[in-house]
mmJSON file of the N, C-alpha and C atoms, coordinates in Angstrom:
{"data_MODEL":{"atom_site":{
"group_PDB":["ATOM","ATOM","ATOM","ATOM","ATOM","ATOM","ATOM","ATOM","ATOM","ATOM","ATOM","ATOM","ATOM","ATOM","ATOM","ATOM","ATOM","ATOM","ATOM","ATOM","ATOM","ATOM","ATOM","ATOM","ATOM","ATOM","ATOM","ATOM","ATOM","ATOM","ATOM","ATOM","ATOM","ATOM","ATOM","ATOM","ATOM","ATOM","ATOM","ATOM","ATOM","ATOM","ATOM","ATOM","ATOM","ATOM","ATOM","ATOM","ATOM","ATOM","ATOM","ATOM","ATOM","ATOM","ATOM","ATOM","ATOM","ATOM","ATOM","ATOM","ATOM","ATOM","ATOM","ATOM","ATOM","ATOM","ATOM","ATOM","ATOM","ATOM","ATOM","ATOM","ATOM","ATOM","ATOM","ATOM","ATOM","ATOM","ATOM","ATOM","ATOM","ATOM","ATOM","ATOM","ATOM","ATOM","ATOM","ATOM","ATOM","ATOM","ATOM","ATOM","ATOM","ATOM","ATOM","ATOM","ATOM","ATOM","ATOM","ATOM","ATOM","ATOM","ATOM","ATOM","ATOM","ATOM","ATOM","ATOM","ATOM","ATOM","ATOM","ATOM","ATOM","ATOM","ATOM","ATOM","ATOM","ATOM","ATOM","ATOM","ATOM","ATOM","ATOM","ATOM","ATOM","ATOM","ATOM","ATOM","ATOM","ATOM","ATOM","ATOM","ATOM","ATOM","ATOM","ATOM","ATOM","ATOM","ATOM","ATOM","ATOM","ATOM","ATOM","ATOM","ATOM","ATOM","ATOM","ATOM","ATOM","ATOM","ATOM","ATOM","ATOM","ATOM","ATOM","ATOM","ATOM","ATOM","ATOM","ATOM","ATOM","ATOM","ATOM","ATOM","ATOM","ATOM","ATOM","ATOM"],
"id":[1,2,3,4,5,6,7,8,9,10,11,12,13,14,15,16,17,18,19,20,21,22,23,24,25,26,27,28,29,30,31,32,33,34,35,36,37,38,39,40,41,42,43,44,45,46,47,48,49,50,51,52,53,54,55,56,57,58,59,60,61,62,63,64,65,66,67,68,69,70,71,72,73,74,75,76,77,78,79,80,81,82,83,84,85,86,87,88,89,90,91,92,93,94,95,96,97,98,99,100,101,102,103,104,105,106,107,108,109,110,111,112,113,114,115,116,117,118,119,120,121,122,123,124,125,126,127,128,129,130,131,132,133,134,135,136,137,138,139,140,141,142,143,144,145,146,147,148,149,150,151,152,153,154,155,156,157,158,159,160,161,162,163,164,165,166,167,168],
"type_symbol":["N","C","C","N","C","C","N","C","C","N","C","C","N","C","C","N","C","C","N","C","C","N","C","C","N","C","C","N","C","C","N","C","C","N","C","C","N","C","C","N","C","C","N","C","C","N","C","C","N","C","C","N","C","C","N","C","C","N","C","C","N","C","C","N","C","C","N","C","C","N","C","C","N","C","C","N","C","C","N","C","C","N","C","C","N","C","C","N","C","C","N","C","C","N","C","C","N","C","C","N","C","C","N","C","C","N","C","C","N","C","C","N","C","C","N","C","C","N","C","C","N","C","C","N","C","C","N","C","C","N","C","C","N","C","C","N","C","C","N","C","C","N","C","C","N","C","C","N","C","C","N","C","C","N","C","C","N","C","C","N","C","C","N","C","C","N","C","C"],
"label_atom_id":["N","CA","C","N","CA","C","N","CA","C","N","CA","C","N","CA","C","N","CA","C","N","CA","C","N","CA","C","N","CA","C","N","CA","C","N","CA","C","N","CA","C","N","CA","C","N","CA","C","N","CA","C","N","CA","C","N","CA","C","N","CA","C","N","CA","C","N","CA","C","N","CA","C","N","CA","C","N","CA","C","N","CA","C","N","CA","C","N","CA","C","N","CA","C","N","CA","C","N","CA","C","N","CA","C","N","CA","C","N","CA","C","N","CA","C","N","CA","C","N","CA","C","N","CA","C","N","CA","C","N","CA","C","N","CA","C","N","CA","C","N","CA","C","N","CA","C","N","CA","C","N","CA","C","N","CA","C","N","CA","C","N","CA","C","N","CA","C","N","CA","C","N","CA","C","N","CA","C","N","CA","C","N","CA","C","N","CA","C","N","CA","C","N","CA","C"],
"label_alt_id":[null,null,null,null,null,null,null,null,null,null,null,null,null,null,null,null,null,null,null,null,null,null,null,null,null,null,null,null,null,null,null,null,null,null,null,null,null,null,null,null,null,null,null,null,null,null,null,null,null,null,null,null,null,null,null,null,null,null,null,null,null,null,null,null,null,null,null,null,null,null,null,null,null,null,null,null,null,null,null,null,null,null,null,null,null,null,null,null,null,null,null,null,null,null,null,null,null,null,null,null,null,null,null,null,null,null,null,null,null,null,null,null,null,null,null,null,null,null,null,null,null,null,null,null,null,null,null,null,null,null,null,null,null,null,null,null,null,null,null,null,null,null,null,null,null,null,null,null,null,null,null,null,null,null,null,null,null,null,null,null,null,null,null,null,null,null,null,null],
"label_comp_id":["UNK","UNK","UNK","UNK","UNK","UNK","UNK","UNK","UNK","UNK","UNK","UNK","UNK","UNK","UNK","UNK","UNK","UNK","UNK","UNK","UNK","UNK","UNK","UNK","UNK","UNK","UNK","UNK","UNK","UNK","UNK","UNK","UNK","UNK","UNK","UNK","UNK","UNK","UNK","UNK","UNK","UNK","UNK","UNK","UNK","UNK","UNK","UNK","UNK","UNK","UNK","UNK","UNK","UNK","UNK","UNK","UNK","UNK","UNK","UNK","UNK","UNK","UNK","UNK","UNK","UNK","UNK","UNK","UNK","UNK","UNK","UNK","UNK","UNK","UNK","UNK","UNK","UNK","UNK","UNK","UNK","UNK","UNK","UNK","UNK","UNK","UNK","UNK","UNK","UNK","UNK","UNK","UNK","UNK","UNK","UNK","UNK","UNK","UNK","UNK","UNK","UNK","UNK","UNK","UNK","UNK","UNK","UNK","UNK","UNK","UNK","UNK","UNK","UNK","UNK","UNK","UNK","UNK","UNK","UNK","UNK","UNK","UNK","UNK","UNK","UNK","UNK","UNK","UNK","UNK","UNK","UNK","UNK","UNK","UNK","UNK","UNK","UNK","UNK","UNK","UNK","UNK","UNK","UNK","UNK","UNK","UNK","UNK","UNK","UNK","UNK","UNK","UNK","UNK","UNK","UNK","UNK","UNK","UNK","UNK","UNK","UNK","UNK","UNK","UNK","UNK","UNK","UNK"],
"label_asym_id":["A","A","A","A","A","A","A","A","A","A","A","A","A","A","A","A","A","A","A","A","A","A","A","A","A","A","A","A","A","A","A","A","A","A","A","A","A","A","A","A","A","A","A","A","A","A","A","A","A","A","A","A","A","A","A","A","A","A","A","A","A","A","A","A","A","A","A","A","A","A","A","A","A","A","A","A","A","A","A","A","A","A","A","A","A","A","A","A","A","A","A","A","A","A","A","A","A","A","A","A","A","A","A","A","A","A","A","A","A","A","A","A","A","A","A","A","A","A","A","A","A","A","A","A","A","A","A","A","A","A","A","A","A","A","A","A","A","A","A","A","A","A","A","A","A","A","A","A","A","A","A","A","A","A","A","A","A","A","A","A","A","A","A","A","A","A","A","A"],
"label_entity_id":["1","1","1","1","1","1","1","1","1","1","1","1","1","1","1","1","1","1","1","1","1","1","1","1","1","1","1","1","1","1","1","1","1","1","1","1","1","1","1","1","1","1","1","1","1","1","1","1","1","1","1","1","1","1","1","1","1","1","1","1","1","1","1","1","1","1","1","1","1","1","1","1","1","1","1","1","1","1","1","1","1","1","1","1","1","1","1","1","1","1","1","1","1","1","1","1","1","1","1","1","1","1","1","1","1","1","1","1","1","1","1","1","1","1","1","1","1","1","1","1","1","1","1","1","1","1","1","1","1","1","1","1","1","1","1","1","1","1","1","1","1","1","1","1","1","1","1","1","1","1","1","1","1","1","1","1","1","1","1","1","1","1","1","1","1","1","1","1"],
"label_seq_id":[1,1,1,2,2,2,3,3,3,4,4,4,5,5,5,6,6,6,7,7,7,8,8,8,9,9,9,10,10,10,11,11,11,12,12,12,13,13,13,14,14,14,15,15,15,16,16,16,17,17,17,18,18,18,19,19,19,20,20,20,21,21,21,22,22,22,23,23,23,24,24,24,25,25,25,26,26,26,27,27,27,28,28,28,29,29,29,30,30,30,31,31,31,32,32,32,33,33,33,34,34,34,35,35,35,36,36,36,37,37,37,38,38,38,39,39,39,40,40,40,41,41,41,42,42,42,43,43,43,44,44,44,45,45,45,46,46,46,47,47,47,48,48,48,49,49,49,50,50,50,51,51,51,52,52,52,53,53,53,54,54,54,55,55,55,56,56,56],
"pdbx_PDB_ins_code":[null,null,null,null,null,null,null,null,null,null,null,null,null,null,null,null,null,null,null,null,null,null,null,null,null,null,null,null,null,null,null,null,null,null,null,null,null,null,null,null,null,null,null,null,null,null,null,null,null,null,null,null,null,null,null,null,null,null,null,null,null,null,null,null,null,null,null,null,null,null,null,null,null,null,null,null,null,null,null,null,null,null,null,null,null,null,null,null,null,null,null,null,null,null,null,null,null,null,null,null,null,null,null,null,null,null,null,null,null,null,null,null,null,null,null,null,null,null,null,null,null,null,null,null,null,null,null,null,null,null,null,null,null,null,null,null,null,null,null,null,null,null,null,null,null,null,null,null,null,null,null,null,null,null,null,null,null,null,null,null,null,null,null,null,null,null,null,null],
"Cartn_x":[0.855,0.033,1.078,0.559,1.669,0.206,0.644,0.087,0.445,0.202,0.37,0.258,1.34,0.593,1.351,0.968,1.377,1.343,3.078,2.846,3.328,3.116,3.51,4.765,4.78,5.586,5.679,6.587,6.414,5.116,4.925,3.873,4.22,3.815,4.784,4.065,5.143,4.534,3.72,2.621,1.49,0.792,0.484,-0.584,-1.599,-2.908,-4.035,-3.263,-2.469,-2.403,-0.94,-0.09,0.924,0.179,-0.97,-1.45,-2.015,-2.948,-3.488,-2.519,-0.971,-0.297,0.301,0.411,0.898,0.197,-1.34,-2.484,-2.133,-1.975,-2.404,-0.887,-0.012,1.265,1.407,0.494,0.818,-0.325,-1.875,-2.36,-1.475,-0.788,-0.214,0.821,1.211,2.831,2.249,1.03,0.119,-0.361,-0.931,-1.615,-0.095,0.751,2.214,2.279,1.421,1.061,2.173,3.362,4.121,3.269,4.281,3.697,4.842,4.136,5.255,4.756,5.82,5.56,6.043,5.288,5.786,5.433,6.804,6.383,5.632,4.614,3.852,4.679,5.838,6.577,8.181,7.852,9.255,9.121,9.678,10.007,10.205,10.036,10.192,9.396,8.169,7.121,6.599,6.746,6.272,7.748,9.053,10.28,10.221,9.596,9.425,8.466,7.337,6.058,6.613,7.013,7.59,8.833,9.941,10.186,9.976,8.892,8.82,7.734,6.874,5.953,6.759,8.373,9.038,9.86,9.438,9.897,8.954,9.766,8.838,9.083],
"Cartn_y":[-0.999,0.079,1.228,2.174,3.516,4.687,5.939,7.122,7.968,8.42,9.494,10.772,11.593,13.206,14.268,14.476,15.945,17.161,17.609,18.705,20.008,21.134,22.069,22.933,22.396,23.308,23.288,23.671,23.797,24.546,24.702,25.591,26.359,27.537,28.294,27.931,27.305,27.375,27.878,26.969,27.892,28.122,27.755,27.654,27.076,26.967,25.958,24.61,24.9,23.565,22.979,23.808,23.1,22.662,22.817,22.029,21.306,20.89,19.795,18.5,19.269,18.264,17.494,18.483,17.516,16.879,16.913,15.543,14.983,14.821,13.901,13.141,13.454,12.615,11.847,12.977,11.674,10.39,11.114,9.695,8.419,8.85,7.966,7.199,7.511,7.02,5.924,6.94,5.708,4.63,4.614,3.629,2.768,3.376,2.4,2.734,3.904,3.943,4.337,4.435,4.966,6.429,7.325,8.602,8.704,8.878,9.446,10.749,11.952,13.12,13.478,13.72,13.875,15.472,15.922,18.261,17.571,18.676,18.977,19.378,19.583,20.161,19.327,18.321,16.883,16.306,15.585,14.273,12.382,11.736,10.352,9.847,10.625,9.733,8.425,8.557,6.476,5.884,6.09,5.758,5.17,6.152,6.912,5.955,5.666,5.16,3.868,3.27,1.741,1.864,2.254,2.0,2.067,3.081,3.001,1.808,1.5,-0.132,-0.585,-1.04,-2.237,-2.297,-1.366,-1.269,-1.984,-2.803,-2.924,-2.824],
"Cartn_z":[0.295,0.138,-0.023,-0.427,-0.834,-0.986,-0.426,-0.674,-1.365,-2.831,-2.853,-2.978,-3.173,-3.024,-3.943,-4.571,-5.103,-4.989,-4.872,-3.513,-4.971,-4.621,-5.38,-4.736,-3.204,-3.235,-1.45,-0.911,0.55,1.373,2.735,3.117,4.141,4.369,5.172,6.793,7.616,8.996,9.499,10.045,10.79,10.032,8.88,7.132,7.947,7.488,7.141,6.476,5.605,4.659,5.227,6.168,6.901,7.915,9.135,9.341,9.705,7.955,7.487,6.982,6.594,6.036,7.421,8.29,9.76,10.637,10.081,10.114,9.767,8.345,7.512,7.888,7.855,7.852,9.531,10.292,11.886,11.6,11.016,10.446,9.97,8.607,7.557,8.32,9.262,10.079,10.839,11.795,13.054,12.205,11.131,10.562,9.683,9.613,8.784,7.255,6.939,5.105,4.651,3.846,3.567,2.76,2.207,1.517,0.843,-0.579,-1.389,-1.715,-1.787,-2.477,-3.53,-4.882,-5.756,-6.158,-6.673,-7.247,-8.434,-8.246,-9.8,-10.725,-10.786,-11.816,-11.487,-11.008,-11.077,-12.751,-12.684,-13.461,-12.899,-13.588,-13.704,-12.467,-12.551,-11.598,-11.902,-12.869,-12.821,-12.102,-12.828,-12.114,-10.297,-9.933,-8.344,-7.778,-8.642,-7.73,-7.242,-9.094,-9.199,-8.096,-8.058,-7.032,-5.706,-4.956,-3.554,-3.33,-4.598,-4.485,-3.881,-4.727,-4.482,-2.933,-2.217,-0.618,-0.436,1.024,2.24,3.383],
"occupancy":[1.0,1.0,1.0,1.0,1.0,1.0,1.0,1.0,1.0,1.0,1.0,1.0,1.0,1.0,1.0,1.0,1.0,1.0,1.0,1.0,1.0,1.0,1.0,1.0,1.0,1.0,1.0,1.0,1.0,1.0,1.0,1.0,1.0,1.0,1.0,1.0,1.0,1.0,1.0,1.0,1.0,1.0,1.0,1.0,1.0,1.0,1.0,1.0,1.0,1.0,1.0,1.0,1.0,1.0,1.0,1.0,1.0,1.0,1.0,1.0,1.0,1.0,1.0,1.0,1.0,1.0,1.0,1.0,1.0,1.0,1.0,1.0,1.0,1.0,1.0,1.0,1.0,1.0,1.0,1.0,1.0,1.0,1.0,1.0,1.0,1.0,1.0,1.0,1.0,1.0,1.0,1.0,1.0,1.0,1.0,1.0,1.0,1.0,1.0,1.0,1.0,1.0,1.0,1.0,1.0,1.0,1.0,1.0,1.0,1.0,1.0,1.0,1.0,1.0,1.0,1.0,1.0,1.0,1.0,1.0,1.0,1.0,1.0,1.0,1.0,1.0,1.0,1.0,1.0,1.0,1.0,1.0,1.0,1.0,1.0,1.0,1.0,1.0,1.0,1.0,1.0,1.0,1.0,1.0,1.0,1.0,1.0,1.0,1.0,1.0,1.0,1.0,1.0,1.0,1.0,1.0,1.0,1.0,1.0,1.0,1.0,1.0,1.0,1.0,1.0,1.0,1.0,1.0],
"B_iso_or_equiv":[0.0,0.0,0.0,0.0,0.0,0.0,0.0,0.0,0.0,0.0,0.0,0.0,0.0,0.0,0.0,0.0,0.0,0.0,0.0,0.0,0.0,0.0,0.0,0.0,0.0,0.0,0.0,0.0,0.0,0.0,0.0,0.0,0.0,0.0,0.0,0.0,0.0,0.0,0.0,0.0,0.0,0.0,0.0,0.0,0.0,0.0,0.0,0.0,0.0,0.0,0.0,0.0,0.0,0.0,0.0,0.0,0.0,0.0,0.0,0.0,0.0,0.0,0.0,0.0,0.0,0.0,0.0,0.0,0.0,0.0,0.0,0.0,0.0,0.0,0.0,0.0,0.0,0.0,0.0,0.0,0.0,0.0,0.0,0.0,0.0,0.0,0.0,0.0,0.0,0.0,0.0,0.0,0.0,0.0,0.0,0.0,0.0,0.0,0.0,0.0,0.0,0.0,0.0,0.0,0.0,0.0,0.0,0.0,0.0,0.0,0.0,0.0,0.0,0.0,0.0,0.0,0.0,0.0,0.0,0.0,0.0,0.0,0.0,0.0,0.0,0.0,0.0,0.0,0.0,0.0,0.0,0.0,0.0,0.0,0.0,0.0,0.0,0.0,0.0,0.0,0.0,0.0,0.0,0.0,0.0,0.0,0.0,0.0,0.0,0.0,0.0,0.0,0.0,0.0,0.0,0.0,0.0,0.0,0.0,0.0,0.0,0.0,0.0,0.0,0.0,0.0,0.0,0.0],
"pdbx_formal_charge":[null,null,null,null,null,null,null,null,null,null,null,null,null,null,null,null,null,null,null,null,null,null,null,null,null,null,null,null,null,null,null,null,null,null,null,null,null,null,null,null,null,null,null,null,null,null,null,null,null,null,null,null,null,null,null,null,null,null,null,null,null,null,null,null,null,null,null,null,null,null,null,null,null,null,null,null,null,null,null,null,null,null,null,null,null,null,null,null,null,null,null,null,null,null,null,null,null,null,null,null,null,null,null,null,null,null,null,null,null,null,null,null,null,null,null,null,null,null,null,null,null,null,null,null,null,null,null,null,null,null,null,null,null,null,null,null,null,null,null,null,null,null,null,null,null,null,null,null,null,null,null,null,null,null,null,null,null,null,null,null,null,null,null,null,null,null,null,null],
"auth_seq_id":[1,1,1,2,2,2,3,3,3,4,4,4,5,5,5,6,6,6,7,7,7,8,8,8,9,9,9,10,10,10,11,11,11,12,12,12,13,13,13,14,14,14,15,15,15,16,16,16,17,17,17,18,18,18,19,19,19,20,20,20,21,21,21,22,22,22,23,23,23,24,24,24,25,25,25,26,26,26,27,27,27,28,28,28,29,29,29,30,30,30,31,31,31,32,32,32,33,33,33,34,34,34,35,35,35,36,36,36,37,37,37,38,38,38,39,39,39,40,40,40,41,41,41,42,42,42,43,43,43,44,44,44,45,45,45,46,46,46,47,47,47,48,48,48,49,49,49,50,50,50,51,51,51,52,52,52,53,53,53,54,54,54,55,55,55,56,56,56],
"auth_comp_id":["UNK","UNK","UNK","UNK","UNK","UNK","UNK","UNK","UNK","UNK","UNK","UNK","UNK","UNK","UNK","UNK","UNK","UNK","UNK","UNK","UNK","UNK","UNK","UNK","UNK","UNK","UNK","UNK","UNK","UNK","UNK","UNK","UNK","UNK","UNK","UNK","UNK","UNK","UNK","UNK","UNK","UNK","UNK","UNK","UNK","UNK","UNK","UNK","UNK","UNK","UNK","UNK","UNK","UNK","UNK","UNK","UNK","UNK","UNK","UNK","UNK","UNK","UNK","UNK","UNK","UNK","UNK","UNK","UNK","UNK","UNK","UNK","UNK","UNK","UNK","UNK","UNK","UNK","UNK","UNK","UNK","UNK","UNK","UNK","UNK","UNK","UNK","UNK","UNK","UNK","UNK","UNK","UNK","UNK","UNK","UNK","UNK","UNK","UNK","UNK","UNK","UNK","UNK","UNK","UNK","UNK","UNK","UNK","UNK","UNK","UNK","UNK","UNK","UNK","UNK","UNK","UNK","UNK","UNK","UNK","UNK","UNK","UNK","UNK","UNK","UNK","UNK","UNK","UNK","UNK","UNK","UNK","UNK","UNK","UNK","UNK","UNK","UNK","UNK","UNK","UNK","UNK","UNK","UNK","UNK","UNK","UNK","UNK","UNK","UNK","UNK","UNK","UNK","UNK","UNK","UNK","UNK","UNK","UNK","UNK","UNK","UNK","UNK","UNK","UNK","UNK","UNK","UNK"],
"auth_asym_id":["A","A","A","A","A","A","A","A","A","A","A","A","A","A","A","A","A","A","A","A","A","A","A","A","A","A","A","A","A","A","A","A","A","A","A","A","A","A","A","A","A","A","A","A","A","A","A","A","A","A","A","A","A","A","A","A","A","A","A","A","A","A","A","A","A","A","A","A","A","A","A","A","A","A","A","A","A","A","A","A","A","A","A","A","A","A","A","A","A","A","A","A","A","A","A","A","A","A","A","A","A","A","A","A","A","A","A","A","A","A","A","A","A","A","A","A","A","A","A","A","A","A","A","A","A","A","A","A","A","A","A","A","A","A","A","A","A","A","A","A","A","A","A","A","A","A","A","A","A","A","A","A","A","A","A","A","A","A","A","A","A","A","A","A","A","A","A","A"],
"auth_atom_id":["N","CA","C","N","CA","C","N","CA","C","N","CA","C","N","CA","C","N","CA","C","N","CA","C","N","CA","C","N","CA","C","N","CA","C","N","CA","C","N","CA","C","N","CA","C","N","CA","C","N","CA","C","N","CA","C","N","CA","C","N","CA","C","N","CA","C","N","CA","C","N","CA","C","N","CA","C","N","CA","C","N","CA","C","N","CA","C","N","CA","C","N","CA","C","N","CA","C","N","CA","C","N","CA","C","N","CA","C","N","CA","C","N","CA","C","N","CA","C","N","CA","C","N","CA","C","N","CA","C","N","CA","C","N","CA","C","N","CA","C","N","CA","C","N","CA","C","N","CA","C","N","CA","C","N","CA","C","N","CA","C","N","CA","C","N","CA","C","N","CA","C","N","CA","C","N","CA","C","N","CA","C","N","CA","C","N","CA","C","N","CA","C","N","CA","C"],
"pdbx_PDB_model_num":[1,1,1,1,1,1,1,1,1,1,1,1,1,1,1,1,1,1,1,1,1,1,1,1,1,1,1,1,1,1,1,1,1,1,1,1,1,1,1,1,1,1,1,1,1,1,1,1,1,1,1,1,1,1,1,1,1,1,1,1,1,1,1,1,1,1,1,1,1,1,1,1,1,1,1,1,1,1,1,1,1,1,1,1,1,1,1,1,1,1,1,1,1,1,1,1,1,1,1,1,1,1,1,1,1,1,1,1,1,1,1,1,1,1,1,1,1,1,1,1,1,1,1,1,1,1,1,1,1,1,1,1,1,1,1,1,1,1,1,1,1,1,1,1,1,1,1,1,1,1,1,1,1,1,1,1,1,1,1,1,1,1,1,1,1,1,1,1]
}}}
């Protein structure tokens, strides 16, 4: 199992989005679900996803 999130960049500490991200990260960590963050301006997404799925 893997969660994928497309990120446009970092959010300012204390912002609503930063708080939502912290909450999401905490929930996923507690449930032992890996999170793969992909930048919206990135490349090689397919390769990164394949590599993340191969990890145990």
